[in-house]
PDB file with one MODEL, atoms N, CA, C and O in Angstrom:
MODEL        1
ATOM      1  N   MET A   1      15.724  -9.674  -3.514  1.00  0.00           N
ATOM      2  CA  MET A   1      14.651  -9.752  -2.897  1.00  0.00           C
ATOM      3  C   MET A   1      14.292  -8.234  -2.525  1.00  0.00           C
ATOM      4  O   MET A   1      15.146  -7.351  -2.446  1.00  0.00           O
ATOM      5  N   LYS A   2      12.381  -7.964  -2.221  1.00  0.00           N
ATOM      6  CA  LYS A   2      12.645  -6.465  -1.865  1.00  0.00           C
ATOM      7  C   LYS A   2      11.569  -6.721  -0.432  1.00  0.00           C
ATOM      8  O   LYS A   2      10.707  -7.591  -0.304  1.00  0.00           O
ATOM      9  N   TYR A   3      11.904  -5.824   0.378  1.00  0.00           N
ATOM     10  CA  TYR A   3      11.055  -5.417   1.759  1.00  0.00           C
ATOM     11  C   TYR A   3      10.590  -4.087   1.477  1.00  0.00           C
ATOM     12  O   TYR A   3      11.175  -3.271   0.763  1.00  0.00           O
ATOM     13  N   ILE A   4       9.547  -3.926   2.055  1.00  0.00           N
ATOM     14  CA  ILE A   4       8.658  -2.787   2.473  1.00  0.00           C
ATOM     15  C   ILE A   4       8.560  -2.862   4.117  1.00  0.00           C
ATOM     16  O   ILE A   4       7.956  -3.741   4.733  1.00  0.00           O
ATOM     17  N   ILE A   5       9.301  -1.725   4.719  1.00  0.00           N
ATOM     18  CA  ILE A   5       9.290  -1.576   6.229  1.00  0.00           C
ATOM     19  C   ILE A   5       8.469  -0.319   6.243  1.00  0.00           C
ATOM     20  O   ILE A   5       8.428   0.633   5.463  1.00  0.00           O
ATOM     21  N   ASP A   6       7.766  -0.617   7.464  1.00  0.00           N
ATOM     22  CA  ASP A   6       6.907   0.552   7.846  1.00  0.00           C
ATOM     23  C   ASP A   6       7.233   1.349   9.170  1.00  0.00           C
ATOM     24  O   ASP A   6       7.067   0.803  10.261  1.00  0.00           O
ATOM     25  N   ILE A   7       7.734   2.747   9.058  1.00  0.00           N
ATOM     26  CA  ILE A   7       8.500   3.439  10.069  1.00  0.00           C
ATOM     27  C   ILE A   7       7.335   4.506  10.501  1.00  0.00           C
ATOM     28  O   ILE A   7       6.366   4.804   9.802  1.00  0.00           O
ATOM     29  N   ASP A   8       7.520   4.818  11.299  1.00  0.00           N
ATOM     30  CA  ASP A   8       6.708   5.917  11.854  1.00  0.00           C
ATOM     31  C   ASP A   8       7.826   7.109  12.478  1.00  0.00           C
ATOM     32  O   ASP A   8       8.303   7.045  13.611  1.00  0.00           O
ATOM     33  N   ILE A   9       8.117   8.170  11.503  1.00  0.00           N
ATOM     34  CA  ILE A   9       8.998   9.212  11.743  1.00  0.00           C
ATOM     35  C   ILE A   9       8.397  10.514  11.925  1.00  0.00           C
ATOM     36  O   ILE A   9       7.549  10.997  11.175  1.00  0.00           O
ATOM     37  N   PRO A  10       8.923  11.105  13.054  1.00  0.00           N
ATOM     38  CA  PRO A  10       8.518  12.295  13.745  1.00  0.00           C
ATOM     39  C   PRO A  10       8.795  13.344  12.531  1.00  0.00           C
ATOM     40  O   PRO A  10       9.793  13.364  11.809  1.00  0.00           O
ATOM     41  N   LYS A  11       7.480  14.355  12.474  1.00  0.00           N
ATOM     42  CA  LYS A  11       8.012  15.477  11.317  1.00  0.00           C
ATOM     43  C   LYS A  11       9.164  16.132  11.150  1.00  0.00           C
ATOM     44  O   LYS A  11       9.710  16.276  10.057  1.00  0.00           O
ATOM     45  N   GLY A  12       9.683  16.655  12.470  1.00  0.00           N
ATOM     46  CA  GLY A  12      11.107  17.156  12.648  1.00  0.00           C
ATOM     47  C   GLY A  12      12.130  16.059  11.922  1.00  0.00           C
ATOM     48  O   GLY A  12      12.880  16.545  11.076  1.00  0.00           O
ATOM     49  N   LYS A  13      12.222  14.796  12.140  1.00  0.00           N
ATOM     50  CA  LYS A  13      13.251  13.972  11.673  1.00  0.00           C
ATOM     51  C   LYS A  13      13.231  13.438  10.041  1.00  0.00           C
ATOM     52  O   LYS A  13      14.117  12.771   9.509  1.00  0.00           O
ATOM     53  N   ILE A  14      12.326  13.785   9.585  1.00  0.00           N
ATOM     54  CA  ILE A  14      12.026  13.101   8.414  1.00  0.00           C
ATOM     55  C   ILE A  14      13.323  13.516   7.240  1.00  0.00           C
ATOM     56  O   ILE A  14      13.696  12.674   6.423  1.00  0.00           O
ATOM     57  N   ASP A  15      13.876  14.798   7.290  1.00  0.00           N
ATOM     58  CA  ASP A  15      14.976  14.725   6.456  1.00  0.00           C
ATOM     59  C   ASP A  15      16.264  14.170   7.065  1.00  0.00           C
ATOM     60  O   ASP A  15      17.329  13.982   6.477  1.00  0.00           O
ATOM     61  N   PHE A  16      15.979  13.948   8.325  1.00  0.00           N
ATOM     62  CA  PHE A  16      17.530  13.099   8.736  1.00  0.00           C
ATOM     63  C   PHE A  16      17.233  11.506   8.303  1.00  0.00           C
ATOM     64  O   PHE A  16      18.064  10.748   7.802  1.00  0.00           O
ATOM     65  N   ALA A  17      15.933  11.211   8.599  1.00  0.00           N
ATOM     66  CA  ALA A  17      15.755   9.523   8.177  1.00  0.00           C
ATOM     67  C   ALA A  17      15.935   9.279   6.791  1.00  0.00           C
ATOM     68  O   ALA A  17      16.539   8.288   6.380  1.00  0.00           O
ATOM     69  N   GLU A  18      15.360  10.273   5.942  1.00  0.00           N
ATOM     70  CA  GLU A  18      15.587  10.073   4.483  1.00  0.00           C
ATOM     71  C   GLU A  18      17.325  10.297   3.955  1.00  0.00           C
ATOM     72  O   GLU A  18      17.738   9.686   2.968  1.00  0.00           O
ATOM     73  N   ASP A  19      18.036  11.038   4.583  1.00  0.00           N
ATOM     74  CA  ASP A  19      19.258  11.082   4.345  1.00  0.00           C
ATOM     75  C   ASP A  19      20.245   9.731   4.824  1.00  0.00           C
ATOM     76  O   ASP A  19      21.281   9.249   4.367  1.00  0.00           O
ATOM     77  N   PHE A  20      19.283   9.368   6.083  1.00  0.00           N
ATOM     78  CA  PHE A  20      20.239   8.196   6.413  1.00  0.00           C
ATOM     79  C   PHE A  20      20.046   6.946   5.802  1.00  0.00           C
ATOM     80  O   PHE A  20      20.912   6.071   5.783  1.00  0.00           O
ATOM     81  N   PHE A  21      18.786   6.828   5.239  1.00  0.00           N
ATOM     82  CA  PHE A  21      18.472   5.593   4.735  1.00  0.00           C
ATOM     83  C   PHE A  21      18.938   5.619   2.966  1.00  0.00           C
ATOM     84  O   PHE A  21      19.146   4.620   2.276  1.00  0.00           O
ATOM     85  N   LYS A  22      19.010   6.894   2.575  1.00  0.00           N
ATOM     86  CA  LYS A  22      19.959   7.070   1.488  1.00  0.00           C
ATOM     87  C   LYS A  22      21.233   6.552   1.336  1.00  0.00           C
ATOM     88  O   LYS A  22      21.601   5.899   0.360  1.00  0.00           O
ATOM     89  N   SER A  23      22.014   6.888   2.451  1.00  0.00           N
ATOM     90  CA  SER A  23      23.307   6.616   2.936  1.00  0.00           C
ATOM     91  C   SER A  23      23.503   5.051   2.712  1.00  0.00           C
ATOM     92  O   SER A  23      24.631   4.755   2.316  1.00  0.00           O
ATOM     93  N   ILE A  24      22.757   4.165   2.862  1.00  0.00           N
ATOM     94  CA  ILE A  24      23.003   2.595   3.198  1.00  0.00           C
ATOM     95  C   ILE A  24      22.909   2.189   1.539  1.00  0.00           C
ATOM     96  O   ILE A  24      22.025   2.598   0.786  1.00  0.00           O
ATOM     97  N   SER A  25      23.770   1.496   1.243  1.00  0.00           N
ATOM     98  CA  SER A  25      24.267   1.031  -0.313  1.00  0.00           C
ATOM     99  C   SER A  25      23.105   0.054  -0.730  1.00  0.00           C
ATOM    100  O   SER A  25      22.591   0.413  -1.789  1.00  0.00           O
ATOM    101  N   PHE A  26      22.609  -0.960  -0.247  1.00  0.00           N
ATOM    102  CA  PHE A  26      21.428  -1.748  -0.708  1.00  0.00           C
ATOM    103  C   PHE A  26      19.972  -0.818  -0.640  1.00  0.00           C
ATOM    104  O   PHE A  26      18.987  -1.384  -1.114  1.00  0.00           O
ATOM    105  N   VAL A  27      19.790   0.436  -0.136  1.00  0.00           N
ATOM    106  CA  VAL A  27      18.359   1.018  -0.024  1.00  0.00           C
ATOM    107  C   VAL A  27      18.531   1.727  -1.084  1.00  0.00           C
ATOM    108  O   VAL A  27      19.359   2.620  -1.261  1.00  0.00           O
ATOM    109  N   LYS A  28      17.363   1.134  -2.142  1.00  0.00           N
ATOM    110  CA  LYS A  28      17.408   1.876  -3.564  1.00  0.00           C
ATOM    111  C   LYS A  28      16.541   3.059  -3.743  1.00  0.00           C
ATOM    112  O   LYS A  28      16.887   4.023  -4.425  1.00  0.00           O
ATOM    113  N   ASN A  29      15.592   2.991  -3.224  1.00  0.00           N
ATOM    114  CA  ASN A  29      14.148   3.889  -3.208  1.00  0.00           C
ATOM    115  C   ASN A  29      13.485   4.196  -1.859  1.00  0.00           C
ATOM    116  O   ASN A  29      13.148   3.264  -1.129  1.00  0.00           O
ATOM    117  N   ILE A  30      13.272   5.564  -1.479  1.00  0.00           N
ATOM    118  CA  ILE A  30      12.428   5.704  -0.424  1.00  0.00           C
ATOM    119  C   ILE A  30      11.373   6.756  -0.831  1.00  0.00           C
ATOM    120  O   ILE A  30      11.478   7.767  -1.525  1.00  0.00           O
ATOM    121  N   LYS A  31      10.234   6.161  -0.130  1.00  0.00           N
ATOM    122  CA  LYS A  31       8.965   7.005  -0.698  1.00  0.00           C
ATOM    123  C   LYS A  31       8.133   7.063   0.996  1.00  0.00           C
ATOM    124  O   LYS A  31       8.078   6.113   1.777  1.00  0.00           O
ATOM    125  N   ALA A  32       7.597   8.362   1.205  1.00  0.00           N
ATOM    126  CA  ALA A  32       6.628   8.544   1.951  1.00  0.00           C
ATOM    127  C   ALA A  32       5.219   8.231   1.429  1.00  0.00           C
ATOM    128  O   ALA A  32       4.807   8.471   0.294  1.00  0.00           O
ATOM    129  N   ILE A  33       4.464   7.588   2.560  1.00  0.00           N
ATOM    130  CA  ILE A  33       2.963   6.986   1.870  1.00  0.00           C
ATOM    131  C   ILE A  33       2.448   7.734   2.593  1.00  0.00           C
ATOM    132  O   ILE A  33       2.985   8.322   3.532  1.00  0.00           O
ATOM    133  N   ARG A  34       1.197   7.811   2.199  1.00  0.00           N
ATOM    134  CA  ARG A  34       0.051   8.639   2.873  1.00  0.00           C
ATOM    135  C   ARG A  34      -0.673   7.858   4.055  1.00  0.00           C
ATOM    136  O   ARG A  34      -0.371   6.671   4.181  1.00  0.00           O
ATOM    137  N   ASN A  35      -1.461   8.325   4.802  1.00  0.00           N
ATOM    138  CA  ASN A  35      -2.104   7.516   5.341  1.00  0.00           C
ATOM    139  C   ASN A  35      -3.479   6.856   4.771  1.00  0.00           C
ATOM    140  O   ASN A  35      -4.003   5.941   5.406  1.00  0.00           O
ATOM    141  N   ASN A  36      -3.926   7.231   3.826  1.00  0.00           N
ATOM    142  CA  ASN A  36      -4.972   6.823   2.693  1.00  0.00           C
ATOM    143  C   ASN A  36      -4.631   6.111   1.513  1.00  0.00           C
ATOM    144  O   ASN A  36      -5.497   5.721   0.730  1.00  0.00           O
ATOM    145  N   GLU A  37      -3.465   5.927   1.348  1.00  0.00           N
ATOM    146  CA  GLU A  37      -2.614   5.558  -0.062  1.00  0.00           C
ATOM    147  C   GLU A  37      -2.773   4.061  -0.016  1.00  0.00           C
ATOM    148  O   GLU A  37      -2.492   3.559   1.072  1.00  0.00           O
ATOM    149  N   ILE A  38      -3.164   3.248  -0.965  1.00  0.00           N
ATOM    150  CA  ILE A  38      -3.233   1.821  -1.191  1.00  0.00           C
ATOM    151  C   ILE A  38      -1.976   1.557  -1.628  1.00  0.00           C
ATOM    152  O   ILE A  38      -1.445   2.254  -2.492  1.00  0.00           O
ATOM    153  N   THR A  39      -1.312   0.396  -1.002  1.00  0.00           N
ATOM    154  CA  THR A  39       0.062  -0.155  -1.533  1.00  0.00           C
ATOM    155  C   THR A  39       0.195  -1.470  -2.056  1.00  0.00           C
ATOM    156  O   THR A  39       1.030  -1.913  -2.845  1.00  0.00           O
ATOM    157  N   ASN A  40      -1.004  -2.163  -1.346  1.00  0.00           N
ATOM    158  CA  ASN A  40      -1.062  -3.759  -1.739  1.00  0.00           C
ATOM    159  C   ASN A  40      -1.206  -3.676  -3.097  1.00  0.00           C
ATOM    160  O   ASN A  40      -2.105  -3.070  -3.681  1.00  0.00           O
ATOM    161  N   ILE A  41       0.161  -4.614  -3.848  1.00  0.00           N
ATOM    162  CA  ILE A  41      -0.082  -4.748  -4.829  1.00  0.00           C
ATOM    163  C   ILE A  41      -1.214  -5.474  -5.742  1.00  0.00           C
ATOM    164  O   ILE A  41      -1.498  -5.240  -6.916  1.00  0.00           O
ATOM    165  N   ASP A  42      -1.765  -6.411  -4.859  1.00  0.00           N
ATOM    166  CA  ASP A  42      -2.867  -6.984  -5.496  1.00  0.00           C
ATOM    167  C   ASP A  42      -3.934  -6.359  -5.640  1.00  0.00           C
ATOM    168  O   ASP A  42      -4.603  -6.532  -6.658  1.00  0.00           O
ATOM    169  N   ILE A  43      -4.368  -5.407  -4.555  1.00  0.00           N
ATOM    170  CA  ILE A  43      -5.474  -4.563  -4.684  1.00  0.00           C
ATOM    171  C   ILE A  43      -5.191  -3.558  -5.637  1.00  0.00           C
ATOM    172  O   ILE A  43      -6.121  -2.850  -6.022  1.00  0.00           O
ATOM    173  N   LEU A  44      -4.147  -3.403  -6.038  1.00  0.00           N
ATOM    174  CA  LEU A  44      -3.712  -2.009  -6.901  1.00  0.00           C
ATOM    175  C   LEU A  44      -4.241  -2.635  -8.380  1.00  0.00           C
ATOM    176  O   LEU A  44      -4.938  -2.054  -9.211  1.00  0.00           O
ATOM    177  N   HIS A  45      -3.702  -3.975  -8.444  1.00  0.00           N
ATOM    178  CA  HIS A  45      -4.068  -4.682  -9.810  1.00  0.00           C
ATOM    179  C   HIS A  45      -5.475  -4.953  -9.616  1.00  0.00           C
ATOM    180  O   HIS A  45      -6.080  -4.787 -10.676  1.00  0.00           O
ATOM    181  N   SER A  46      -6.109  -5.252  -8.809  1.00  0.00           N
ATOM    182  CA  SER A  46      -7.174  -5.711  -8.990  1.00  0.00           C
ATOM    183  C   SER A  46      -8.302  -4.037  -9.551  1.00  0.00           C
ATOM    184  O   SER A  46      -9.250  -4.034 -10.336  1.00  0.00           O
ATOM    185  N   ILE A  47      -7.885  -3.203  -9.018  1.00  0.00           N
ATOM    186  CA  ILE A  47      -8.450  -1.830  -9.229  1.00  0.00           C
ATOM    187  C   ILE A  47      -8.318  -1.659 -10.687  1.00  0.00           C
ATOM    188  O   ILE A  47      -9.247  -1.424 -11.459  1.00  0.00           O
ATOM    189  N   GLU A  48      -7.049  -1.805 -10.995  1.00  0.00           N
ATOM    190  CA  GLU A  48      -6.593  -1.716 -12.902  1.00  0.00           C
ATOM    191  C   GLU A  48      -7.362  -2.407 -13.384  1.00  0.00           C
ATOM    192  O   GLU A  48      -8.172  -1.851 -14.127  1.00  0.00           O
ATOM    193  N   GLU A  49      -7.467  -3.784 -13.214  1.00  0.00           N
ATOM    194  CA  GLU A  49      -8.142  -4.647 -13.985  1.00  0.00           C
ATOM    195  C   GLU A  49      -9.933  -4.145 -13.972  1.00  0.00           C
ATOM    196  O   GLU A  49     -10.594  -4.222 -15.008  1.00  0.00           O
ATOM    197  N   TYR A  50     -10.350  -3.800 -13.063  1.00  0.00           N
ATOM    198  CA  TYR A  50     -11.645  -3.220 -12.714  1.00  0.00           C
ATOM    199  C   TYR A  50     -11.891  -1.860 -13.679  1.00  0.00           C
ATOM    200  O   TYR A  50     -12.890  -1.709 -14.382  1.00  0.00           O
ATOM    201  N   GLU A  51     -10.783  -0.907 -13.569  1.00  0.00           N
ATOM    202  CA  GLU A  51     -10.741   0.137 -14.743  1.00  0.00           C
ATOM    203  C   GLU A  51     -10.907  -0.039 -15.726  1.00  0.00           C
ATOM    204  O   GLU A  51     -11.743   0.635 -16.328  1.00  0.00           O
ATOM    205  N   GLN A  52     -10.123  -1.117 -16.408  1.00  0.00           N
ATOM    206  CA  GLN A  52     -10.174  -1.352 -17.813  1.00  0.00           C
ATOM    207  C   GLN A  52     -11.079  -2.352 -18.137  1.00  0.00           C
ATOM    208  O   GLN A  52     -10.775  -2.931 -19.180  1.00  0.00           O
ATOM    209  N   LEU A  53     -12.225  -2.804 -17.524  1.00  0.00           N
ATOM    210  CA  LEU A  53     -13.010  -3.325 -17.844  1.00  0.00           C
ATOM    211  C   LEU A  53     -12.826  -4.721 -18.020  1.00  0.00           C
ATOM    212  O   LEU A  53     -13.715  -5.416 -18.513  1.00  0.00           O
ATOM    213  N   LYS A  54     -11.604  -5.232 -17.609  1.00  0.00           N
ATOM    214  CA  LYS A  54     -11.430  -6.884 -17.709  1.00  0.00           C
ATOM    215  C   LYS A  54     -11.973  -7.647 -16.334  1.00  0.00           C
ATOM    216  O   LYS A  54     -11.748  -8.856 -16.277  1.00  0.00           O
ATOM    217  N   THR A  55     -12.514  -7.164 -15.474  1.00  0.00           N
ATOM    218  CA  THR A  55     -13.269  -7.661 -14.642  1.00  0.00           C
ATOM    219  C   THR A  55     -14.324  -7.026 -13.940  1.00  0.00           C
ATOM    220  O   THR A  55     -14.189  -5.828 -13.689  1.00  0.00           O
ATOM    221  N   ARG A  56     -15.481  -7.694 -13.532  1.00  0.00           N
ATOM    222  CA  ARG A  56     -16.519  -7.170 -13.378  1.00  0.00           C
ATOM    223  C   ARG A  56     -16.995  -7.150 -11.753  1.00  0.00           C
ATOM    224  O   ARG A  56     -16.860  -8.230 -11.178  1.00  0.00           O
ATOM    225  N   ALA A  57     -17.525  -6.055 -10.977  1.00  0.00           N
ATOM    226  CA  ALA A  57     -17.683  -6.267  -9.383  1.00  0.00           C
ATOM    227  C   ALA A  57     -19.007  -7.187  -9.301  1.00  0.00           C
ATOM    228  O   ALA A  57     -20.022  -7.192  -9.996  1.00  0.00           O
ATOM    229  N   THR A  58     -18.614  -7.964  -8.189  1.00  0.00           N
ATOM    230  CA  THR A  58     -19.687  -8.718  -7.648  1.00  0.00           C
ATOM    231  C   THR A  58     -20.543  -8.147  -6.861  1.00  0.00           C
ATOM    232  O   THR A  58     -20.164  -7.569  -5.841  1.00  0.00           O
ATOM    233  N   PRO A  59     -21.761  -8.218  -7.196  1.00  0.00           N
ATOM    234  CA  PRO A  59     -22.637  -7.480  -6.327  1.00  0.00           C
ATOM    235  C   PRO A  59     -22.645  -8.186  -4.909  1.00  0.00           C
ATOM    236  O   PRO A  59     -22.115  -9.296  -4.859  1.00  0.00           O
ATOM    237  N   LEU A  60     -23.190  -7.661  -3.754  1.00  0.00           N
ATOM    238  CA  LEU A  60     -23.054  -8.443  -2.484  1.00  0.00           C
ATOM    239  C   LEU A  60     -24.169  -7.529  -1.715  1.00  0.00           C
ATOM    240  O   LEU A  60     -24.305  -6.313  -1.852  1.00  0.00           O
ATOM    241  N   SER A  61     -24.762  -8.198  -1.066  1.00  0.00           N
ATOM    242  CA  SER A  61     -25.956  -7.529  -0.055  1.00  0.00           C
ATOM    243  C   SER A  61     -24.938  -7.595   1.245  1.00  0.00           C
ATOM    244  O   SER A  61     -24.099  -8.481   1.412  1.00  0.00           O
ATOM    245  N   LEU A  62     -25.192  -6.415   2.186  1.00  0.00           N
ATOM    246  CA  LEU A  62     -24.751  -6.242   3.294  1.00  0.00           C
ATOM    247  C   LEU A  62     -24.469  -7.294   4.057  1.00  0.00           C
ATOM    248  O   LEU A  62     -23.369  -7.390   4.601  1.00  0.00           O
ATOM    249  N   SER A  63     -25.602  -8.388   4.222  1.00  0.00           N
ATOM    250  CA  SER A  63     -25.323  -9.583   5.109  1.00  0.00           C
ATOM    251  C   SER A  63     -24.359 -10.372   4.439  1.00  0.00           C
ATOM    252  O   SER A  63     -23.596 -11.054   5.124  1.00  0.00           O
ATOM    253  N   GLU A  64     -24.266 -10.387   3.062  1.00  0.00           N
ATOM    254  CA  GLU A  64     -23.200 -11.393   2.782  1.00  0.00           C
ATOM    255  C   GLU A  64     -21.810 -10.787   2.989  1.00  0.00           C
ATOM    256  O   GLU A  64     -20.923 -11.608   3.221  1.00  0.00           O
ATOM    257  N   LEU A  65     -21.436  -9.398   2.945  1.00  0.00           N
ATOM    258  CA  LEU A  65     -20.494  -9.064   3.013  1.00  0.00           C
ATOM    259  C   LEU A  65     -20.005  -9.238   4.325  1.00  0.00           C
ATOM    260  O   LEU A  65     -18.947  -9.831   4.536  1.00  0.00           O
ATOM    261  N   LYS A  66     -20.753  -8.725   5.281  1.00  0.00           N
ATOM    262  CA  LYS A  66     -20.330  -9.225   6.466  1.00  0.00           C
ATOM    263  C   LYS A  66     -19.683 -10.639   6.688  1.00  0.00           C
ATOM    264  O   LYS A  66     -18.559 -10.776   7.172  1.00  0.00           O
ATOM    265  N   ALA A  67     -20.462 -11.646   6.306  1.00  0.00           N
ATOM    266  CA  ALA A  67     -20.359 -13.050   6.583  1.00  0.00           C
ATOM    267  C   ALA A  67     -18.853 -13.116   6.006  1.00  0.00           C
ATOM    268  O   ALA A  67     -17.880 -13.476   6.669  1.00  0.00           O
ATOM    269  N   TYR A  68     -18.827 -12.641   4.440  1.00  0.00           N
ATOM    270  CA  TYR A  68     -17.712 -12.693   3.913  1.00  0.00           C
ATOM    271  C   TYR A  68     -16.034 -11.986   4.810  1.00  0.00           C
ATOM    272  O   TYR A  68     -14.878 -12.409   4.823  1.00  0.00           O
ATOM    273  N   ILE A  69     -16.550 -11.048   5.302  1.00  0.00           N
ATOM    274  CA  ILE A  69     -15.399 -10.125   6.055  1.00  0.00           C
ATOM    275  C   ILE A  69     -15.236 -10.964   7.440  1.00  0.00           C
ATOM    276  O   ILE A  69     -14.086 -10.933   7.877  1.00  0.00           O
ATOM    277  N   ASP A  70     -16.172 -11.707   8.213  1.00  0.00           N
ATOM    278  CA  ASP A  70     -16.206 -12.382   9.319  1.00  0.00           C
ATOM    279  C   ASP A  70     -15.706 -13.941   9.240  1.00  0.00           C
ATOM    280  O   ASP A  70     -15.590 -14.753  10.157  1.00  0.00           O
ATOM    281  N   ALA A  71     -15.440 -14.095   7.787  1.00  0.00           N
ATOM    282  CA  ALA A  71     -14.996 -15.885   7.795  1.00  0.00           C
ATOM    283  C   ALA A  71     -13.836 -15.728   7.765  1.00  0.00           C
ATOM    284  O   ALA A  71     -13.081 -16.701   7.758  1.00  0.00           O
TER     285      ALA A  71
ENDMDL
END
């Protein structure tokens, strides 16, 4: 099973936090995520399919998009 945990760490404590998590036997990987980085696997897969021309974008008007978001 895999968990992704979102933790805010002050800049002065980053090295300590990374060493702490690496010392836990079941923690396999530690990665800092930038504020604008996309981490949702479904979104990343969708972007990859679009870039490989496997899917096409669906054109929407702004009113349709607003209705879709508010649904």
